[in-house]
C-alpha positions in Angstrom: 88.4 86.9 104.6 90.0 89.0 107.3 93.6 89.8 106.6 96.1 92.3 108.0 96.6 95.8 106.6 100.1 95.1 105.1 98.7 92.2 103.1 95.6 94.1 101.9 97.8 97.1 101.0 100.2 95.0 99.0 97.2 93.4 97.1 95.8 96.9 96.3 99.2 98.2 95.2 99.8 95.1 93.0 96.4 95.1 91.3 96.0 98.9 91.3 92.4 98.4 92.4 92.4 101.7 94.4 88.9 102.7 93.2 87.5 99.3 94.4 88.4 100.0 98.1 85.4 100.4 100.4 85.4 101.6 104.0 83.2 102.6 106.9 84.5 105.1 109.4 83.6 104.2 113.0 84.1 106.2 116.2 87.5 104.6 116.9 88.5 102.8 113.8 88.0 102.2 110.0 86.6 99.0 108.6 88.2 98.5 105.2 87.3 95.9 102.6 87.8 95.1 98.9 85.6 92.7 96.9 87.4 90.8 94.1 86.4 87.8 92.0 83.9 86.5 94.5 86.1 87.0 97.5 86.0 89.8 100.1 89.2 90.9 101.9 88.8 93.1 104.9 90.7 94.6 107.8 90.1 96.8 110.8 92.4 99.9 111.4 92.4 101.6 114.7 92.6 105.4 114.6 95.9 106.8 115.8 98.0 103.9 114.5 100.6 104.2 111.8 98.6 101.8 109.6 95.4 103.8 109.9 97.3 107.0 109.0 98.8 105.2 106.0 95.3 104.3 104.9 93.7 107.8 105.4 96.7 109.5 103.7 97.3 107.3 100.7 94.2 105.0 100.0 91.1 106.6 101.5 91.3 109.7 99.0 91.5 107.3 96.1 88.6 105.1 97.1 85.3 105.8 95.2 82.3 104.9 97.3 79.4 103.9 95.0 75.8 104.9 95.3 74.4 103.0 92.3 73.9 99.5 93.7 70.5 97.9 93.1 68.1 97.5 96.0 69.3 93.9 96.5 72.9 95.0 96.6 73.7 93.1 93.5 74.9 94.6 90.2 73.5 93.0 87.1 75.7 93.0 84.0 75.3 91.7 80.5 78.0 90.7 78.0 78.0 91.5 74.3 80.0 90.0 71.5 82.6 92.2 69.9 82.8 91.1 66.3 85.7 91.0 63.8 84.8 94.4 62.5 85.0 96.0 65.9 88.4 95.9 67.5 89.9 97.3 70.6 92.3 100.3 70.3 94.4 101.9 73.0 95.3 105.5 72.3 97.9 107.3 74.4 98.3 111.1 74.4 101.1 113.0 76.2 100.7 116.7 76.9 101.8 119.5 79.2 99.3 121.5 81.3 99.1 125.2 80.3 100.4 124.4 76.8 98.0 123.7 74.0 100.0 120.9 72.3 99.9 117.1 72.4 101.9 114.4 70.7 98.7 112.9 69.0 99.2 111.8 65.4 95.7 110.4 64.9 93.8 113.6 64.6 91.3 112.2 67.1 92.5 114.5 69.9 92.2 118.3 70.4 93.5 120.4 73.3 92.5 123.8 74.7 93.2 126.0 77.7 90.7 127.8 79.9 90.9 130.5 82.6 89.4 130.2 86.1 86.0 131.1 84.6 86.3 128.3 82.0 86.7 130.8 79.1 88.9 129.5 76.3 92.2 131.3 76.2 95.5 131.2 74.3 97.8 132.6 77.0 99.0 129.6 79.0 100.2 131.8 81.8 96.6 132.4 82.8 95.4 128.8 82.3 93.6 127.2 85.3 92.3 124.3 83.2 93.9 122.1 80.5 91.5 119.8 78.6 91.7 117.3 75.8 88.8 116.1 73.7 88.7 112.6 72.1 86.5 112.2 69.0 87.4 109.6 66.3 85.0 111.2 63.8 82.2 113.8 63.8 79.6 111.2 62.8 81.2 108.0 64.0 79.8 105.7 66.7 82.2 103.7 68.8 82.3 101.7 72.0 84.2 103.3 74.9 85.9 100.6 77.0 87.9 102.8 79.5 90.5 105.4 80.0 93.1 106.6 82.4 95.5 109.4 83.3 99.0 109.3 84.7 101.7 111.8 85.7 104.9 111.8 83.7 106.8 113.9 86.2 106.3 114.6 90.0 103.6 117.0 91.0 103.7 119.2 94.1 100.4 121.0 93.9 96.8 119.8 93.5 95.6 118.5 90.2 91.9 117.6 89.9 90.5 115.6 87.0 87.1 115.2 85.4 86.0 113.0 82.5 82.9 114.1 80.6 81.0 112.7 77.7 79.2 115.2 75.4 80.7 118.1 77.4 79.2 120.8 75.2 75.7 119.4 74.9 73.2 120.9 77.4 72.3 118.8 80.4 68.6 119.0 79.4 69.5 117.4 76.1 71.3 114.5 77.8 74.8 115.9 77.7 77.6 116.7 80.2 77.7 113.1 81.6 80.5 112.7 84.1 82.4 109.4 84.0 84.9 110.8 86.5 84.3 113.8 88.7 86.6 115.7 91.1 89.4 113.1 91.2 92.3 114.5 93.2 95.7 113.1 91.9 98.0 111.8 94.6 101.4 113.4 95.0 104.1 113.1 93.8 103.0 110.7 91.1 99.7 109.0 90.3 98.0 106.9 87.6 94.4 105.9 87.4 92.4 103.8 85.0 88.7 103.1 84.9 87.1 100.6 82.6 83.6 99.5 81.8 82.0 96.2 82.5 79.9 96.5 79.3 81.0 98.0 76.1 78.2 100.4 75.3 78.0 102.2 72.0 78.3 106.0 71.9 76.1 107.2 69.0 77.8 108.9 66.1 76.1 112.3 66.7 78.3 115.3 66.4 79.0 116.7 69.9 77.6 113.6 71.6 80.5 111.3 70.7 83.1 113.5 72.4 84.9 112.5 75.5 86.7 115.3 77.5 89.5 114.8 80.1 89.8 118.0 82.0 92.5 118.9 84.6 92.1 121.8 87.0 95.5 123.1 88.3 97.3 126.2 89.6 97.4 129.1 87.1 100.0 128.6 84.4 101.7 125.5 85.9 103.4 123.2 83.4 103.4 119.5 84.2 103.5 116.5 81.8 100.7 114.0 81.8 99.7 111.1 79.7 96.0 110.2 79.0 94.9 106.7 77.8 91.7 106.1 75.9 90.6 102.5 75.0 87.8 102.2 72.5 86.1 99.7 70.1 85.7 100.8 66.6 
């Protein structure tokens, strides 16, 4: 269905489906579309127009173009039954960059600071990275449904986020799997959430069942964020 940009923009804003936006850049315009519940919504934006500038400034950076479609262009998904002994939990954790503290009361979350070379440090004034780890138990398997990150106050500089499973396990052993990589947060405020179609089980192997949310930022900057982790256990 071809619709105008204000209508498509409002739909994206209302549903927060920023990561589902697709686009193709052509010599004189952008073809933009979003596929939702069996229906495709599309529009054409001419370069040099206010509407195209709005798209390139506020929506194009948040789109995540995919490279994992099957040869036929169709994603195949399966469903699984989540039984009574496996319930969905949503954990919210607030923290401030360059400060190694959170408001977590579960004991599932740890936080650390790193310098520009990714060395663990205690001095927040030299912190270039602030990261939190989620692990509900050293030997506990769980199903990771999704997670998100939101600003709790305006940001003026660049904050870049990664989400990594088994971050300290060598790549050759199957670790360091990126769910999210190099996500630039929009200014002055942003919130993002990514969820899974299937609830896959993360095995209860120490080090493997760790999920890390890492923020790269200017040295020593202090800004408040809230992370959300949804999991079945």
